[in-house]
C-alpha positions, 0 to 999 in steps of 0.5 A, spaced: 500 500 500 502 506 497 504 512 502 500 518 501 505 524 502 503 532 502 508 536 500 508 544 502 511 549 497 510 557 498 516 560 494 520 559 488 526 558 492 524 553 497 520 549 491 527 549 487 530 546 493 524 541 493 523 540 486 528 534 485 524 530 491 517 532 488 519 529 482 522 522 485 516 522 489 511 523 484 514 517 479 515 512 485 509 507 486 511 507 493 507 513 494 501 518 492 503 525 493 499 532 493 502 538 492 500 544 497 502 551 493 501 557 497 504 564 499 508 567 493 506 562 488 499 565 488 501 572 488 502 576 481 506 581 484 511 576 485 511 572 479 505 567 480 510 562 480 505 556 481 505 556 473 512 554 474 510 547 478 505 546 472 510 547 467 514 542 470 509 537 470 508 537 477 501 533 479 496 534 484 497 541 485 492 544 491 492 551 492 492 554 499 489 561 499 492 566 504 493 573 505 499 576 502 496 583 500 500 586 506 507 584 508 507 588 514 508 584 521 500 584 522 499 582 515 504 576 516 501 574 523 494 574 520 496 570 514 499 565 518 492 564 522 488 564 515 494 559 512 493 554 518 485 554 517 486 553 510 491 547 511 487 544 516 481 543 511 486 541 506 489 536 510 483 533 513 480 531 506 486 529 503 487 523 508 494 524 508 499 519 512 505 525 512 506 532 511 513 534 508 516 541 509 522 544 508 526 550 512 523 556 516 518 560 512 512 562 516 507 558 511 511 552 513 510 554 520 502 554 519 502 547 515 506 544 521 501 547 526 495 544 522 499 537 521 501 537 529 493 538 531 491 533 526 496 528 528 499 527 521 506 525 521 510 531 520 517 531 516 522 537 516 528 538 511 533 543 513 532 543 520 537 545 526 540 550 522 541 558 525 540 564 521 541 569 526 538 575 522 531 573 521 525 571 525 526 564 521 530 562 526 525 561 531 520 558 526 525 553 524 526 551 531 519 551 532 517 546 526 523 542 529 519 541 535 512 539 532 516 535 527 516 527 527 522 525 522 528 530 521 532 530 515 538 535 516 543 537 511 549 536 516 551 532 522 552 539 526 545 540 525 543 533 527 546 535 533 542 541 534 536 538 533 538 533 538 539 538 543 532 540 542 530 534 545 529 530 539 530 522 538 536 520 535 532 515 531 528 520 528 534 524 525 537 522 518 542 526 515 541 527 508 545 533 505 541 539 502 536 537 496 538 543 493 545 541 491 541 535 487 538 540 483 544 543 480 546 536 478 539 534 475 535 540 473 535 541 465 539 548 463 537 553 458 542 556 454 545 563 454 541 565 448 535 562 451 536 565 457 537 572 453 530 571 449 526 569 456 529 575 459 529 580 453 535 582 456 543 581 453 547 578 458 554 581 456 560 582 460 561 580 467 554 578 470 552 579 477 545 575 480 542 579 486 537 577 491 536 581 497 531 579 502 528 583 508 532 582 515 526 581 520 530 581 526 528 588 529 536 589 532 538 589 524 532 592 521 537 598 519 540 593 513 533 594 510 536 600 507 539 598 501 542 605 498 549 602 500 548 596 495 545 600 490 551 605 490 556 600 489 552 597 483 552 604 480 559 605 481 561 598 478 557 599 471 562 594 468 558 588 470 551 586 468 546 585 474 540 581 474 536 583 480 530 579 483 525 581 488 525 579 495 521 575 499 514 577 502 517 578 509 515 584 512 519 590 509 519 586 502 515 592 499 520 597 501 526 594 498 522 593 491 521 600 492 528 602 493 530 598 487 526 602 482 531 608 483 535 604 478 530 600 474 532 604 467 539 603 467 541 599 461 546 594 465 540 592 470 534 587 469 529 587 475 525 581 475 520 579 480 522 572 479 526 568 475 523 561 476 527 555 478 529 553 471 532 560 469 535 561 476 539 555 476 541 556 469 543 563 470 548 560 475 552 557 470 554 564 467 554 569 473 561 571 475 558 573 482 552 572 487 550 578 491 545 579 497 543 575 503 539 569 500 540 562 502 542 560 495 548 564 495 550 560 501 547 553 499 547 553 492 552 558 489 558 554 492 557 548 487 558 552 481 564 555 484 561 562 484 563 567 489 558 569 493 558 576 496 553 575 502 551 582 505 549 583 513 547 578 518 541 575 515 545 568 514 549 569 520 550 562 523 550 558 517 556 554 515 560 557 509 564 555 503 571 558 501 567 562 496 563 566 500 565 573 502 561 576 508 561 584 508 557 589 511 551 593 508 557 598 506 558 601 499 566 601 499 565 593 502 560 591 497 564 594 491 571 591 494 568 585 494 565 585 487 572 587 484 575 581 488 570 576 486 571 578 478 579 577 479 581 571 475 586 569 481 580 569 486 576 565 481 581 560 480 582 559 487 575 557 487 575 551 482 575 546 488 570 549 492 567 544 498 560 545 499 558 544 506 551 542 504 553 536 500 555 533 493 548 531 491 543 525 492 539 527 498 533 527 494 533 519 493 536 518 500 529 522 503 525 518 498 528 511 500 528 512 507 521 514 507 519 508 503 522 504 509 519 507 515 513 506 519 510 513 519 505 511 525 511 509 529 514 516 529 507 520 531 508 519 539 513 524 541 517 525 547 522 529 550 529 526 550 535 529 554 542 528 550 549 528 552 552 532 546 559 531 544 563 538 544 
């Protein structure tokens, strides 16, 4: 008898990490799957990226409506409440054996709550990590406490999950499924990318994504004028800039980007979508911003990442990551360093701390053999953690 797994996706970024896992589950007779699409997937402002799921032949998609007209703190809090109610209804009539979520978004928090109260096994990927510059940190650890089965991407994260009182027998280190996508995802040629973007990708290219910093103590980082000034002062690069996520402060960042929208070497786009995003990584000279993709995915391309500010503080880094403050000169110096031939050559054997691939198949095989109901009863386990 096949296991029925519900998979939740709320953004382009996290769908990109999950896409290989979704593909393998949907092509495996041991499983039935239902894909719950919510968040910015349903927002025209952010590119209505649910269309990408359909274009990739993802089956059994269920839309979960939630408030996204406001990215204020109040709007997000209300969105979590509405999403929890919507997920509770959808999970109930779907008759699921388990729910699979990835990461630390508030959409995942809502889904996790609904699964917990409905006594549906919750499977969590990318738990145990730390991102000190965002409220995602608290959400991630909260999901860990609601989850029954854990798929961290590295041993150090597995230990942190144990520190939160989780049973070692429920924790399986698998690596990052996002690295699988780099290996397996189909690519677009440079010509196809240029046609799709209606933009010429000439000279050195920078891929820029900057998300809101949601910790109040670091909120000054949401003023991106220093980043904009550094971009203006380095016109030798072509910049592909994508919108931030829908967290509090995202709309303000979008407004700031409009000040350079008419520069000839800049293309601003709400969402590249997974296929274009992975494809363009093949051609860029650096990744700029504070997105997790610069930490998790870019090192597998041996591409330098200019990581700005505190949002990703706490994550392990590859040697390709340059950490800078939100300061015009620091960013500009990092841009110049990332384009140096000698620095690029030094990154040709970059080791990605998030793995070498194979995570998606490992997850599928583990789920196929686990007796999911056996994990439904949770107890707090005290662990002696090796220092």
